[in-house]
C-alpha positions in Angstrom: 0.0 0.0 0.0 1.4 3.4 -0.9 1.5 6.4 1.4 -0.5 9.6 1.2 1.1 12.8 2.1 0.3 16.5 2.0 2.4 19.4 0.7 2.3 20.8 4.3 4.0 17.6 5.6 6.6 17.8 2.8 7.5 21.4 3.7 8.4 20.3 7.3 11.7 18.9 5.9 13.3 22.3 5.5 17.1 22.4 5.3 19.8 25.0 4.6 22.2 25.3 1.7 25.1 27.6 0.9 24.9 29.0 -2.7 28.7 29.8 -2.6 30.3 26.4 -1.8 27.3 24.0 -2.2 27.2 22.8 1.5 23.8 21.4 2.6 22.7 20.6 6.1 20.3 21.4 8.9 20.2 24.7 10.8 21.8 23.1 13.9 24.9 22.3 11.8 25.6 26.0 11.1 28.7 27.4 12.9 29.1 30.6 14.8 31.4 33.0 13.0 32.9 36.3 14.0 33.1 39.4 11.7 36.1 41.6 11.5 36.8 44.4 9.2 35.1 47.6 8.2 31.5 46.5 9.0 32.2 43.9 11.6 30.9 44.3 15.1 32.9 41.4 16.4 30.0 39.0 16.3 28.8 37.7 12.9 26.2 35.1 13.5 25.6 31.5 12.4 26.8 30.6 9.0 28.1 28.0 6.6 30.8 25.8 8.3 33.0 26.0 5.2 32.6 29.7 4.1 32.2 31.1 7.7 29.5 33.5 6.6 25.7 33.7 6.3 25.8 35.7 3.1 25.0 32.8 0.8 22.7 30.8 2.9 19.2 29.8 1.7 16.5 27.6 3.0 15.5 24.7 0.8 13.3 21.6 0.9 14.9 18.3 -0.3 12.9 16.2 -2.8 11.0 13.6 -0.7 10.5 11.1 -3.6 10.9 10.7 -7.3 7.3 11.0 -8.3 4.1 12.2 -6.6 0.6 11.6 -7.9 -1.9 14.4 -7.3 -5.4 12.9 -7.3 -8.3 15.3 -7.3 -12.0 15.7 -7.8 -14.6 18.4 -6.8 -13.3 20.0 -3.6 -11.1 17.0 -2.7 -7.5 16.2 -3.4 -4.7 13.8 -2.2 -1.0 13.5 -2.8 0.0 9.8 -3.2 3.4 8.2 -3.8 2.1 4.8 -5.2 0.6 5.0 -8.7 -1.7 2.0 -8.2 -3.2 3.5 -5.1 -3.6 6.8 -6.9 -5.5 5.1 -9.8 -7.7 3.1 -7.3 -8.7 6.4 -5.5 -9.3 8.2 -8.8 -11.6 5.4 -10.0 -13.5 5.5 -6.6 -13.9 9.3 -6.8 -14.9 9.1 -10.5 -17.6 6.7 -9.6 -18.8 8.7 -6.5 -18.5 12.3 -8.0 -18.6 11.7 -11.8 -15.1 13.1 -12.4 -11.5 12.8 -11.2 -7.9 13.5 -12.4 -4.4 12.3 -11.7 -1.4 14.4 -12.4 2.0 12.9 -12.3 4.4 15.3 -10.7 8.2 14.9 -11.0 9.5 18.5 -11.0 10.3 19.5 -7.4 10.6 23.2 -6.4 13.1 23.0 -3.6 12.7 26.7 -2.7 9.0 26.4 -2.0 8.9 22.7 -0.9 6.2 21.7 -3.4 5.9 19.6 -6.6 5.3 21.6 -9.8 2.3 20.9 -12.0 2.8 17.8 -14.0 1.1 15.9 -16.8 -2.4 14.4 -16.6 -2.0 10.6 -16.6 -5.6 9.6 -15.8 -9.0 11.2 -16.3 -12.6 10.4 -15.7 -15.5 12.8 -16.7 -15.3 16.6 -17.0 -12.6 18.6 -15.4 -13.3 18.9 -11.6 -14.5 22.2 -10.2 
């Protein structure tokens, strides 16, 4: 049996990356660094363990799986990892509500922590409202 997830759950896996050196990790792995120089106040903050700065840090969300199936009908939707389970639910909703769709989503937006719109791989009835 596949597992159902929501985009809100996917977004809880936030991590940090350095756009300068490529380091990736969790916030607890950032190191305290001290600033010197013209703008330094002696204390810098927490930054990349390699670059010793926070200038290039950015939050991101790692891709949770290779493919996600977005199943939806009128005022209902589910995100499912298993294609067979997605088709089973879409057929059930198609029978109950007269329409359903499945979109296969492979493109991951790591900045937002969501899958981008994909291609329709299954359809019953008119487009859901």
